[in-house]
PDB file with SEQRES, HELIX, SHEET and CRYST1 records, atoms N, CA, C and O in Angstrom:
SEQRES   1 A   78  MET ASP ALA ILE GLY VAL THR TYR THR GLY MET LEU ALA          
SEQRES   2 A   78  PRO ALA PRO LYS ALA PRO THR ARG ALA GLN ILE GLU ARG          
SEQRES   3 A   78  LEU GLU ALA HIS LEU LEU LYS ALA PRO GLN ILE ASP LEU          
SEQRES   4 A   78  GLN THR THR HIS ALA LEU ALA GLY GLY VAL TYR ALA ARG          
SEQRES   5 A   78  THR ILE PHE ILE PRO ALA GLY SER VAL LEU THR GLY ALA          
SEQRES   6 A   78  ALA HIS LYS LYS ASP HIS LEU ASN LEU MET GLN GLY ASP          
HELIX    1 AA1 ARG A   21  LEU A   31  1                                  11    
SHEET    1 AA1 2 GLN A  40  ALA A  46  0                                        
SHEET    2 AA1 2 VAL A  49  PHE A  55 -1                                        
CRYST1    1.000    1.000    1.000  90.00  90.00  90.00 P 1           1          
ATOM      1  N   MET A   1       0.848  -1.172   0.021  1.00  0.00           N  
ATOM      2  CA  MET A   1       0.026  -0.022  -0.014  1.00  0.00           C  
ATOM      3  C   MET A   1       0.826   1.261  -0.010  1.00  0.00           C  
ATOM      4  O   MET A   1       1.177   1.770   1.055  1.00  0.00           O  
ATOM      5  N   ASP A   2       1.109   1.771  -1.136  1.00  0.00           N  
ATOM      6  CA  ASP A   2       1.936   2.898  -1.179  1.00  0.00           C  
ATOM      7  C   ASP A   2       1.289   4.245  -1.630  1.00  0.00           C  
ATOM      8  O   ASP A   2       1.978   5.216  -1.943  1.00  0.00           O  
ATOM      9  N   ALA A   3      -0.058   4.247  -1.646  1.00  0.00           N  
ATOM     10  CA  ALA A   3      -0.704   5.482  -2.040  1.00  0.00           C  
ATOM     11  C   ALA A   3      -2.145   5.527  -1.501  1.00  0.00           C  
ATOM     12  O   ALA A   3      -2.783   4.486  -1.343  1.00  0.00           O  
ATOM     13  N   ILE A   4      -2.634   6.693  -1.229  1.00  0.00           N  
ATOM     14  CA  ILE A   4      -4.055   6.967  -0.951  1.00  0.00           C  
ATOM     15  C   ILE A   4      -4.425   8.140  -1.697  1.00  0.00           C  
ATOM     16  O   ILE A   4      -3.575   8.892  -2.173  1.00  0.00           O  
ATOM     17  N   GLY A   5      -5.748   8.335  -1.825  1.00  0.00           N  
ATOM     18  CA  GLY A   5      -6.224   9.480  -2.565  1.00  0.00           C  
ATOM     19  C   GLY A   5      -5.878  10.797  -1.930  1.00  0.00           C  
ATOM     20  O   GLY A   5      -5.932  10.903  -0.705  1.00  0.00           O  
ATOM     21  N   VAL A   6      -5.535  11.780  -2.672  1.00  0.00           N  
ATOM     22  CA  VAL A   6      -5.274  13.106  -2.284  1.00  0.00           C  
ATOM     23  C   VAL A   6      -5.981  14.133  -3.215  1.00  0.00           C  
ATOM     24  O   VAL A   6      -6.313  13.796  -4.352  1.00  0.00           O  
ATOM     25  N   THR A   7      -6.204  15.348  -2.749  1.00  0.00           N  
ATOM     26  CA  THR A   7      -6.833  16.356  -3.609  1.00  0.00           C  
ATOM     27  C   THR A   7      -5.691  17.248  -4.112  1.00  0.00           C  
ATOM     28  O   THR A   7      -4.883  17.801  -3.365  1.00  0.00           O  
ATOM     29  N   TYR A   8      -5.700  17.336  -5.474  1.00  0.00           N  
ATOM     30  CA  TYR A   8      -4.712  18.103  -6.089  1.00  0.00           C  
ATOM     31  C   TYR A   8      -5.311  19.373  -6.636  1.00  0.00           C  
ATOM     32  O   TYR A   8      -6.311  19.322  -7.352  1.00  0.00           O  
ATOM     33  N   THR A   9      -4.708  20.548  -6.309  1.00  0.00           N  
ATOM     34  CA  THR A   9      -5.436  21.819  -6.458  1.00  0.00           C  
ATOM     35  C   THR A   9      -4.973  22.497  -7.727  1.00  0.00           C  
ATOM     36  O   THR A   9      -5.593  23.500  -8.079  1.00  0.00           O  
ATOM     37  N   GLY A  10      -3.987  22.082  -8.433  1.00  0.00           N  
ATOM     38  CA  GLY A  10      -3.637  22.837  -9.658  1.00  0.00           C  
ATOM     39  C   GLY A  10      -2.223  22.453 -10.076  1.00  0.00           C  
ATOM     40  O   GLY A  10      -1.502  21.764  -9.354  1.00  0.00           O  
ATOM     41  N   MET A  11      -1.848  22.924 -11.272  1.00  0.00           N  
ATOM     42  CA  MET A  11      -0.560  22.598 -11.876  1.00  0.00           C  
ATOM     43  C   MET A  11       0.585  23.203 -11.171  1.00  0.00           C  
ATOM     44  O   MET A  11       1.682  22.659 -11.299  1.00  0.00           O  
ATOM     45  N   LEU A  12       0.463  24.317 -10.404  1.00  0.00           N  
ATOM     46  CA  LEU A  12       1.576  24.889  -9.757  1.00  0.00           C  
ATOM     47  C   LEU A  12       1.684  24.564  -8.271  1.00  0.00           C  
ATOM     48  O   LEU A  12       2.547  25.077  -7.560  1.00  0.00           O  
ATOM     49  N   ALA A  13       0.749  23.666  -7.814  1.00  0.00           N  
ATOM     50  CA  ALA A  13       0.747  23.305  -6.419  1.00  0.00           C  
ATOM     51  C   ALA A  13       1.907  22.327  -6.189  1.00  0.00           C  
ATOM     52  O   ALA A  13       2.165  21.505  -7.068  1.00  0.00           O  
ATOM     53  N   PRO A  14       2.605  22.372  -5.076  1.00  0.00           N  
ATOM     54  CA  PRO A  14       3.677  21.398  -4.815  1.00  0.00           C  
ATOM     55  C   PRO A  14       3.094  20.073  -4.593  1.00  0.00           C  
ATOM     56  O   PRO A  14       1.978  19.976  -4.083  1.00  0.00           O  
ATOM     57  N   ALA A  15       3.782  19.037  -4.945  1.00  0.00           N  
ATOM     58  CA  ALA A  15       3.280  17.634  -4.838  1.00  0.00           C  
ATOM     59  C   ALA A  15       3.113  17.350  -3.256  1.00  0.00           C  
ATOM     60  O   ALA A  15       3.992  17.687  -2.463  1.00  0.00           O  
ATOM     61  N   PRO A  16       2.008  16.754  -2.883  1.00  0.00           N  
ATOM     62  CA  PRO A  16       1.839  16.368  -1.501  1.00  0.00           C  
ATOM     63  C   PRO A  16       2.828  15.335  -1.064  1.00  0.00           C  
ATOM     64  O   PRO A  16       3.266  14.502  -1.858  1.00  0.00           O  
ATOM     65  N   LYS A  17       3.190  15.385   0.216  1.00  0.00           N  
ATOM     66  CA  LYS A  17       4.136  14.402   0.781  1.00  0.00           C  
ATOM     67  C   LYS A  17       3.378  12.999   0.844  1.00  0.00           C  
ATOM     68  O   LYS A  17       2.238  12.944   1.303  1.00  0.00           O  
ATOM     69  N   ALA A  18       4.000  11.939   0.402  1.00  0.00           N  
ATOM     70  CA  ALA A  18       3.306  10.642   0.402  1.00  0.00           C  
ATOM     71  C   ALA A  18       3.207  10.217   1.894  1.00  0.00           C  
ATOM     72  O   ALA A  18       4.088  10.508   2.703  1.00  0.00           O  
ATOM     73  N   PRO A  19       2.148   9.550   2.200  1.00  0.00           N  
ATOM     74  CA  PRO A  19       1.920   9.044   3.531  1.00  0.00           C  
ATOM     75  C   PRO A  19       2.842   7.856   3.820  1.00  0.00           C  
ATOM     76  O   PRO A  19       3.185   7.149   2.873  1.00  0.00           O  
ATOM     77  N   THR A  20       3.258   7.590   5.033  1.00  0.00           N  
ATOM     78  CA  THR A  20       4.000   6.482   5.356  1.00  0.00           C  
ATOM     79  C   THR A  20       3.188   5.102   5.328  1.00  0.00           C  
ATOM     80  O   THR A  20       1.964   5.170   5.439  1.00  0.00           O  
ATOM     81  N   ARG A  21       3.719   4.027   5.206  1.00  0.00           N  
ATOM     82  CA  ARG A  21       3.056   2.752   5.252  1.00  0.00           C  
ATOM     83  C   ARG A  21       2.221   2.572   6.584  1.00  0.00           C  
ATOM     84  O   ARG A  21       1.089   2.090   6.579  1.00  0.00           O  
ATOM     85  N   ALA A  22       2.817   2.963   7.629  1.00  0.00           N  
ATOM     86  CA  ALA A  22       2.112   2.976   8.954  1.00  0.00           C  
ATOM     87  C   ALA A  22       0.856   3.825   8.977  1.00  0.00           C  
ATOM     88  O   ALA A  22      -0.163   3.410   9.528  1.00  0.00           O  
ATOM     89  N   GLN A  23       0.914   4.968   8.405  1.00  0.00           N  
ATOM     90  CA  GLN A  23      -0.250   5.903   8.284  1.00  0.00           C  
ATOM     91  C   GLN A  23      -1.297   5.288   7.453  1.00  0.00           C  
ATOM     92  O   GLN A  23      -2.476   5.365   7.799  1.00  0.00           O  
ATOM     93  N   ILE A  24      -0.905   4.631   6.286  1.00  0.00           N  
ATOM     94  CA  ILE A  24      -1.976   3.960   5.498  1.00  0.00           C  
ATOM     95  C   ILE A  24      -2.540   2.834   6.231  1.00  0.00           C  
ATOM     96  O   ILE A  24      -3.754   2.640   6.170  1.00  0.00           O  
ATOM     97  N   GLU A  25      -1.739   2.024   6.959  1.00  0.00           N  
ATOM     98  CA  GLU A  25      -2.361   0.878   7.702  1.00  0.00           C  
ATOM     99  C   GLU A  25      -3.315   1.366   8.810  1.00  0.00           C  
ATOM    100  O   GLU A  25      -4.310   0.704   9.106  1.00  0.00           O  
ATOM    101  N   ARG A  26      -3.019   2.484   9.399  1.00  0.00           N  
ATOM    102  CA  ARG A  26      -3.968   3.029  10.384  1.00  0.00           C  
ATOM    103  C   ARG A  26      -5.249   3.474   9.704  1.00  0.00           C  
ATOM    104  O   ARG A  26      -6.345   3.265  10.224  1.00  0.00           O  
ATOM    105  N   LEU A  27      -5.104   4.088   8.540  1.00  0.00           N  
ATOM    106  CA  LEU A  27      -6.357   4.563   7.791  1.00  0.00           C  
ATOM    107  C   LEU A  27      -7.192   3.355   7.399  1.00  0.00           C  
ATOM    108  O   LEU A  27      -8.413   3.353   7.549  1.00  0.00           O  
ATOM    109  N   GLU A  28      -6.474   2.260   6.860  1.00  0.00           N  
ATOM    110  CA  GLU A  28      -7.249   1.126   6.454  1.00  0.00           C  
ATOM    111  C   GLU A  28      -7.973   0.481   7.661  1.00  0.00           C  
ATOM    112  O   GLU A  28      -9.114   0.040   7.521  1.00  0.00           O  
ATOM    113  N   ALA A  29      -7.327   0.421   8.835  1.00  0.00           N  
ATOM    114  CA  ALA A  29      -7.895  -0.176  10.005  1.00  0.00           C  
ATOM    115  C   ALA A  29      -9.232   0.605  10.405  1.00  0.00           C  
ATOM    116  O   ALA A  29     -10.248   0.028  10.794  1.00  0.00           O  
ATOM    117  N   HIS A  30      -9.114   1.897  10.271  1.00  0.00           N  
ATOM    118  CA  HIS A  30     -10.340   2.727  10.510  1.00  0.00           C  
ATOM    119  C   HIS A  30     -11.407   2.502   9.478  1.00  0.00           C  
ATOM    120  O   HIS A  30     -12.588   2.363   9.796  1.00  0.00           O  
ATOM    121  N   LEU A  31     -10.961   2.467   8.189  1.00  0.00           N  
ATOM    122  CA  LEU A  31     -11.975   2.304   7.153  1.00  0.00           C  
ATOM    123  C   LEU A  31     -12.672   1.003   7.184  1.00  0.00           C  
ATOM    124  O   LEU A  31     -13.835   0.923   6.788  1.00  0.00           O  
ATOM    125  N   LEU A  32     -12.007  -0.051   7.645  1.00  0.00           N  
ATOM    126  CA  LEU A  32     -12.588  -1.335   7.721  1.00  0.00           C  
ATOM    127  C   LEU A  32     -13.740  -1.397   8.738  1.00  0.00           C  
ATOM    128  O   LEU A  32     -14.555  -2.317   8.686  1.00  0.00           O  
ATOM    129  N   LYS A  33     -13.810  -0.471   9.617  1.00  0.00           N  
ATOM    130  CA  LYS A  33     -14.935  -0.373  10.554  1.00  0.00           C  
ATOM    131  C   LYS A  33     -16.208   0.229   9.955  1.00  0.00           C  
ATOM    132  O   LYS A  33     -17.296   0.112  10.520  1.00  0.00           O  
ATOM    133  N   ALA A  34     -16.042   0.889   8.774  1.00  0.00           N  
ATOM    134  CA  ALA A  34     -17.164   1.553   8.099  1.00  0.00           C  
ATOM    135  C   ALA A  34     -17.850   0.517   7.109  1.00  0.00           C  
ATOM    136  O   ALA A  34     -17.280  -0.525   6.787  1.00  0.00           O  
ATOM    137  N   PRO A  35     -19.072   0.860   6.661  1.00  0.00           N  
ATOM    138  CA  PRO A  35     -19.763   0.025   5.709  1.00  0.00           C  
ATOM    139  C   PRO A  35     -18.852  -0.056   4.419  1.00  0.00           C  
ATOM    140  O   PRO A  35     -18.248   0.925   3.985  1.00  0.00           O  
ATOM    141  N   GLN A  36     -18.809  -1.246   3.878  1.00  0.00           N  
ATOM    142  CA  GLN A  36     -17.953  -1.532   2.657  1.00  0.00           C  
ATOM    143  C   GLN A  36     -18.852  -1.427   1.314  1.00  0.00           C  
ATOM    144  O   GLN A  36     -20.063  -1.635   1.389  1.00  0.00           O  
ATOM    145  N   ILE A  37     -18.310  -1.141   0.235  1.00  0.00           N  
ATOM    146  CA  ILE A  37     -19.062  -1.047  -1.027  1.00  0.00           C  
ATOM    147  C   ILE A  37     -18.415  -1.957  -2.073  1.00  0.00           C  
ATOM    148  O   ILE A  37     -17.205  -2.180  -2.030  1.00  0.00           O  
ATOM    149  N   ASP A  38     -19.198  -2.481  -3.005  1.00  0.00           N  
ATOM    150  CA  ASP A  38     -18.706  -3.215  -4.109  1.00  0.00           C  
ATOM    151  C   ASP A  38     -18.324  -2.209  -5.169  1.00  0.00           C  
ATOM    152  O   ASP A  38     -19.105  -1.317  -5.501  1.00  0.00           O  
ATOM    153  N   LEU A  39     -17.057  -2.360  -5.731  1.00  0.00           N  
ATOM    154  CA  LEU A  39     -16.609  -1.473  -6.815  1.00  0.00           C  
ATOM    155  C   LEU A  39     -16.819  -2.190  -8.126  1.00  0.00           C  
ATOM    156  O   LEU A  39     -16.601  -3.395  -8.255  1.00  0.00           O  
ATOM    157  N   GLN A  40     -17.263  -1.382  -9.119  1.00  0.00           N  
ATOM    158  CA  GLN A  40     -17.576  -1.929 -10.373  1.00  0.00           C  
ATOM    159  C   GLN A  40     -16.112  -1.954 -11.199  1.00  0.00           C  
ATOM    160  O   GLN A  40     -15.510  -0.913 -11.466  1.00  0.00           O  
ATOM    161  N   THR A  41     -15.691  -3.110 -11.516  1.00  0.00           N  
ATOM    162  CA  THR A  41     -14.351  -3.293 -12.095  1.00  0.00           C  
ATOM    163  C   THR A  41     -14.471  -4.043 -13.387  1.00  0.00           C  
ATOM    164  O   THR A  41     -15.190  -5.039 -13.466  1.00  0.00           O  
ATOM    165  N   THR A  42     -13.775  -3.580 -14.410  1.00  0.00           N  
ATOM    166  CA  THR A  42     -13.674  -4.203 -15.701  1.00  0.00           C  
ATOM    167  C   THR A  42     -12.183  -4.547 -15.984  1.00  0.00           C  
ATOM    168  O   THR A  42     -11.310  -3.815 -15.516  1.00  0.00           O  
ATOM    169  N   HIS A  43     -11.873  -5.592 -16.705  1.00  0.00           N  
ATOM    170  CA  HIS A  43     -10.517  -5.972 -16.987  1.00  0.00           C  
ATOM    171  C   HIS A  43     -10.372  -6.132 -18.532  1.00  0.00           C  
ATOM    172  O   HIS A  43     -11.293  -6.540 -19.239  1.00  0.00           O  
ATOM    173  N   ALA A  44      -9.208  -5.797 -18.971  1.00  0.00           N  
ATOM    174  CA  ALA A  44      -8.946  -5.863 -20.450  1.00  0.00           C  
ATOM    175  C   ALA A  44      -7.475  -6.406 -20.591  1.00  0.00           C  
ATOM    176  O   ALA A  44      -6.586  -6.094 -19.799  1.00  0.00           O  
ATOM    177  N   LEU A  45      -7.293  -7.253 -21.677  1.00  0.00           N  
ATOM    178  CA  LEU A  45      -6.017  -7.738 -21.960  1.00  0.00           C  
ATOM    179  C   LEU A  45      -5.819  -7.558 -23.516  1.00  0.00           C  
ATOM    180  O   LEU A  45      -6.646  -7.962 -24.334  1.00  0.00           O  
ATOM    181  N   ALA A  46      -4.690  -6.940 -23.834  1.00  0.00           N  
ATOM    182  CA  ALA A  46      -4.429  -6.677 -25.260  1.00  0.00           C  
ATOM    183  C   ALA A  46      -2.902  -6.723 -25.500  1.00  0.00           C  
ATOM    184  O   ALA A  46      -2.125  -5.969 -24.916  1.00  0.00           O  
ATOM    185  N   GLY A  47      -2.530  -7.647 -26.389  1.00  0.00           N  
ATOM    186  CA  GLY A  47      -1.068  -7.675 -26.712  1.00  0.00           C  
ATOM    187  C   GLY A  47      -0.259  -7.950 -25.511  1.00  0.00           C  
ATOM    188  O   GLY A  47       0.871  -7.462 -25.479  1.00  0.00           O  
ATOM    189  N   GLY A  48      -0.684  -8.680 -24.493  1.00  0.00           N  
ATOM    190  CA  GLY A  48       0.068  -8.988 -23.346  1.00  0.00           C  
ATOM    191  C   GLY A  48       0.071  -7.923 -22.303  1.00  0.00           C  
ATOM    192  O   GLY A  48       0.783  -8.011 -21.303  1.00  0.00           O  
ATOM    193  N   VAL A  49      -0.724  -6.915 -22.533  1.00  0.00           N  
ATOM    194  CA  VAL A  49      -0.816  -5.753 -21.569  1.00  0.00           C  
ATOM    195  C   VAL A  49      -2.192  -5.899 -20.848  1.00  0.00           C  
ATOM    196  O   VAL A  49      -3.233  -6.080 -21.480  1.00  0.00           O  
ATOM    197  N   TYR A  50      -2.137  -5.814 -19.546  1.00  0.00           N  
ATOM    198  CA  TYR A  50      -3.363  -5.932 -18.723  1.00  0.00           C  
ATOM    199  C   TYR A  50      -3.717  -4.524 -18.265  1.00  0.00           C  
ATOM    200  O   TYR A  50      -2.841  -3.729 -17.923  1.00  0.00           O  
ATOM    201  N   ALA A  51      -5.072  -4.216 -18.264  1.00  0.00           N  
ATOM    202  CA  ALA A  51      -5.537  -2.956 -17.819  1.00  0.00           C  
ATOM    203  C   ALA A  51      -6.836  -3.260 -17.003  1.00  0.00           C  
ATOM    204  O   ALA A  51      -7.683  -4.084 -17.347  1.00  0.00           O  
ATOM    205  N   ARG A  52      -6.881  -2.516 -15.919  1.00  0.00           N  
ATOM    206  CA  ARG A  52      -8.149  -2.626 -15.048  1.00  0.00           C  
ATOM    207  C   ARG A  52      -8.720  -1.269 -14.897  1.00  0.00           C  
ATOM    208  O   ARG A  52      -7.995  -0.300 -14.672  1.00  0.00           O  
ATOM    209  N   THR A  53     -10.087  -1.173 -15.022  1.00  0.00           N  
ATOM    210  CA  THR A  53     -10.706   0.051 -14.794  1.00  0.00           C  
ATOM    211  C   THR A  53     -11.726  -0.094 -13.563  1.00  0.00           C  
ATOM    212  O   THR A  53     -12.591  -0.969 -13.545  1.00  0.00           O  
ATOM    213  N   ILE A  54     -11.564   0.757 -12.634  1.00  0.00           N  
ATOM    214  CA  ILE A  54     -12.462   0.727 -11.445  1.00  0.00           C  
ATOM    215  C   ILE A  54     -13.233   2.037 -11.361  1.00  0.00           C  
ATOM    216  O   ILE A  54     -12.654   3.122 -11.409  1.00  0.00           O  
ATOM    217  N   PHE A  55     -14.552   1.915 -11.233  1.00  0.00           N  
ATOM    218  CA  PHE A  55     -15.436   3.070 -11.005  1.00  0.00           C  
ATOM    219  C   PHE A  55     -15.440   3.246  -9.550  1.00  0.00           C  
ATOM    220  O   PHE A  55     -15.772   2.315  -8.817  1.00  0.00           O  
ATOM    221  N   ILE A  56     -15.068   4.458  -9.065  1.00  0.00           N  
ATOM    222  CA  ILE A  56     -15.025   4.731  -7.647  1.00  0.00           C  
ATOM    223  C   ILE A  56     -16.001   5.906  -7.354  1.00  0.00           C  
ATOM    224  O   ILE A  56     -15.711   7.052  -7.697  1.00  0.00           O  
ATOM    225  N   PRO A  57     -17.151   5.609  -6.719  1.00  0.00           N  
ATOM    226  CA  PRO A  57     -18.153   6.610  -6.563  1.00  0.00           C  
ATOM    227  C   PRO A  57     -17.614   7.790  -5.771  1.00  0.00           C  
ATOM    228  O   PRO A  57     -16.734   7.622  -4.926  1.00  0.00           O  
ATOM    229  N   ALA A  58     -18.164   9.053  -6.055  1.00  0.00           N  
ATOM    230  CA  ALA A  58     -17.789  10.220  -5.361  1.00  0.00           C  
ATOM    231  C   ALA A  58     -18.024   9.937  -3.789  1.00  0.00           C  
ATOM    232  O   ALA A  58     -18.966   9.261  -3.377  1.00  0.00           O  
ATOM    233  N   GLY A  59     -17.097  10.510  -3.002  1.00  0.00           N  
ATOM    234  CA  GLY A  59     -17.224  10.373  -1.536  1.00  0.00           C  
ATOM    235  C   GLY A  59     -16.615   9.054  -1.013  1.00  0.00           C  
ATOM    236  O   GLY A  59     -16.593   8.812   0.193  1.00  0.00           O  
ATOM    237  N   SER A  60     -16.172   8.292  -1.844  1.00  0.00           N  
ATOM    238  CA  SER A  60     -15.558   6.931  -1.444  1.00  0.00           C  
ATOM    239  C   SER A  60     -14.073   7.168  -1.129  1.00  0.00           C  
ATOM    240  O   SER A  60     -13.448   8.112  -1.613  1.00  0.00           O  
ATOM    241  N   VAL A  61     -13.542   6.264  -0.292  1.00  0.00           N  
ATOM    242  CA  VAL A  61     -12.105   6.227   0.021  1.00  0.00           C  
ATOM    243  C   VAL A  61     -11.592   4.896  -0.356  1.00  0.00           C  
ATOM    244  O   VAL A  61     -12.182   3.874  -0.008  1.00  0.00           O  
ATOM    245  N   LEU A  62     -10.481   4.879  -1.076  1.00  0.00           N  
ATOM    246  CA  LEU A  62      -9.951   3.577  -1.531  1.00  0.00           C  
ATOM    247  C   LEU A  62      -8.388   3.587  -1.294  1.00  0.00           C  
ATOM    248  O   LEU A  62      -7.705   4.574  -1.567  1.00  0.00           O  
ATOM    249  N   THR A  63      -7.875   2.432  -0.771  1.00  0.00           N  
ATOM    250  CA  THR A  63      -6.474   2.181  -0.721  1.00  0.00           C  
ATOM    251  C   THR A  63      -6.256   0.986  -1.621  1.00  0.00           C  
ATOM    252  O   THR A  63      -7.200   0.282  -1.981  1.00  0.00           O  
ATOM    253  N   GLY A  64      -4.992   0.760  -1.985  1.00  0.00           N  
ATOM    254  CA  GLY A  64      -4.652  -0.364  -2.847  1.00  0.00           C  
ATOM    255  C   GLY A  64      -3.432  -1.085  -2.411  1.00  0.00           C  
ATOM    256  O   GLY A  64      -2.745  -0.613  -1.505  1.00  0.00           O  
ATOM    257  N   ALA A  65      -3.131  -2.146  -2.969  1.00  0.00           N  
ATOM    258  CA  ALA A  65      -2.015  -2.992  -2.561  1.00  0.00           C  
ATOM    259  C   ALA A  65      -0.691  -2.400  -3.144  1.00  0.00           C  
ATOM    260  O   ALA A  65      -0.706  -1.718  -4.169  1.00  0.00           O  
ATOM    261  N   ALA A  66       0.419  -2.676  -2.476  1.00  0.00           N  
ATOM    262  CA  ALA A  66       1.737  -2.242  -2.980  1.00  0.00           C  
ATOM    263  C   ALA A  66       2.057  -3.142  -4.202  1.00  0.00           C  
ATOM    264  O   ALA A  66       1.830  -4.352  -4.208  1.00  0.00           O  
ATOM    265  N   HIS A  67       2.578  -2.484  -5.191  1.00  0.00           N  
ATOM    266  CA  HIS A  67       2.966  -3.201  -6.426  1.00  0.00           C  
ATOM    267  C   HIS A  67       4.434  -3.699  -6.331  1.00  0.00           C  
ATOM    268  O   HIS A  67       5.341  -3.006  -5.871  1.00  0.00           O  
ATOM    269  N   LYS A  68       4.590  -4.970  -6.812  1.00  0.00           N  
ATOM    270  CA  LYS A  68       5.943  -5.552  -6.656  1.00  0.00           C  
ATOM    271  C   LYS A  68       6.726  -5.270  -8.038  1.00  0.00           C  
ATOM    272  O   LYS A  68       7.941  -5.464  -8.092  1.00  0.00           O  
ATOM    273  N   LYS A  69       6.072  -4.854  -9.041  1.00  0.00           N  
ATOM    274  CA  LYS A  69       6.639  -4.601 -10.408  1.00  0.00           C  
ATOM    275  C   LYS A  69       6.272  -3.226 -10.802  1.00  0.00           C  
ATOM    276  O   LYS A  69       5.311  -2.632 -10.313  1.00  0.00           O  
ATOM    277  N   ASP A  70       7.087  -2.717 -11.728  1.00  0.00           N  
ATOM    278  CA  ASP A  70       6.743  -1.419 -12.402  1.00  0.00           C  
ATOM    279  C   ASP A  70       5.295  -1.460 -12.951  1.00  0.00           C  
ATOM    280  O   ASP A  70       4.855  -2.452 -13.531  1.00  0.00           O  
ATOM    281  N   HIS A  71       4.597  -0.365 -12.745  1.00  0.00           N  
ATOM    282  CA  HIS A  71       3.281  -0.290 -13.238  1.00  0.00           C  
ATOM    283  C   HIS A  71       2.906   1.106 -13.649  1.00  0.00           C  
ATOM    284  O   HIS A  71       3.683   2.035 -13.429  1.00  0.00           O  
ATOM    285  N   LEU A  72       1.755   1.290 -14.234  1.00  0.00           N  
ATOM    286  CA  LEU A  72       1.297   2.499 -14.630  1.00  0.00           C  
ATOM    287  C   LEU A  72      -0.164   2.703 -14.067  1.00  0.00           C  
ATOM    288  O   LEU A  72      -1.046   1.864 -14.249  1.00  0.00           O  
ATOM    289  N   ASN A  73      -0.358   3.889 -13.363  1.00  0.00           N  
ATOM    290  CA  ASN A  73      -1.649   4.171 -12.748  1.00  0.00           C  
ATOM    291  C   ASN A  73      -2.187   5.383 -13.335  1.00  0.00           C  
ATOM    292  O   ASN A  73      -1.545   6.426 -13.211  1.00  0.00           O  
ATOM    293  N   LEU A  74      -3.325   5.369 -13.979  1.00  0.00           N  
ATOM    294  CA  LEU A  74      -3.999   6.547 -14.478  1.00  0.00           C  
ATOM    295  C   LEU A  74      -5.307   6.802 -13.777  1.00  0.00           C  
ATOM    296  O   LEU A  74      -6.090   5.877 -13.563  1.00  0.00           O  
ATOM    297  N   MET A  75      -5.559   8.061 -13.412  1.00  0.00           N  
ATOM    298  CA  MET A  75      -6.816   8.359 -12.790  1.00  0.00           C  
ATOM    299  C   MET A  75      -7.402   9.605 -13.396  1.00  0.00           C  
ATOM    300  O   MET A  75      -6.720  10.554 -13.783  1.00  0.00           O  
ATOM    301  N   GLN A  76      -8.705   9.536 -13.453  1.00  0.00           N  
ATOM    302  CA  GLN A  76      -9.479  10.606 -14.079  1.00  0.00           C  
ATOM    303  C   GLN A  76     -10.830  10.820 -13.214  1.00  0.00           C  
ATOM    304  O   GLN A  76     -11.439   9.857 -12.748  1.00  0.00           O  
ATOM    305  N   GLY A  77     -11.217  12.052 -13.050  1.00  0.00           N  
ATOM    306  CA  GLY A  77     -12.416  12.264 -12.334  1.00  0.00           C  
ATOM    307  C   GLY A  77     -12.607  13.705 -11.922  1.00  0.00           C  
ATOM    308  O   GLY A  77     -11.764  14.565 -12.174  1.00  0.00           O  
ATOM    309  N   ASP A  78     -13.707  13.940 -11.300  1.00  0.00           N  
ATOM    310  CA  ASP A  78     -14.082  15.253 -10.780  1.00  0.00           C  
ATOM    311  C   ASP A  78     -14.252  15.187  -9.310  1.00  0.00           C  
ATOM    312  O   ASP A  78     -14.569  16.195  -8.679  1.00  0.00           O  
TER     313      ASP A  78                                                      
END                                                                             
């Protein structure tokens, strides 16, 4: 778990400091006490490249697993 959601305010804003693993684990422990939701996920494989799309509803908080290999993470939303 090496990232959590942050709010980015513009192109000239400094990058936020990444949280520590301990901070993320504390957040996850707290979040697990709240009601959980099912996320709408689609998977695609093309030319040996895997892509996953997850729809995350507004107001949701999501953490993810630490990646063991190089990867690309793209996010879009309002």
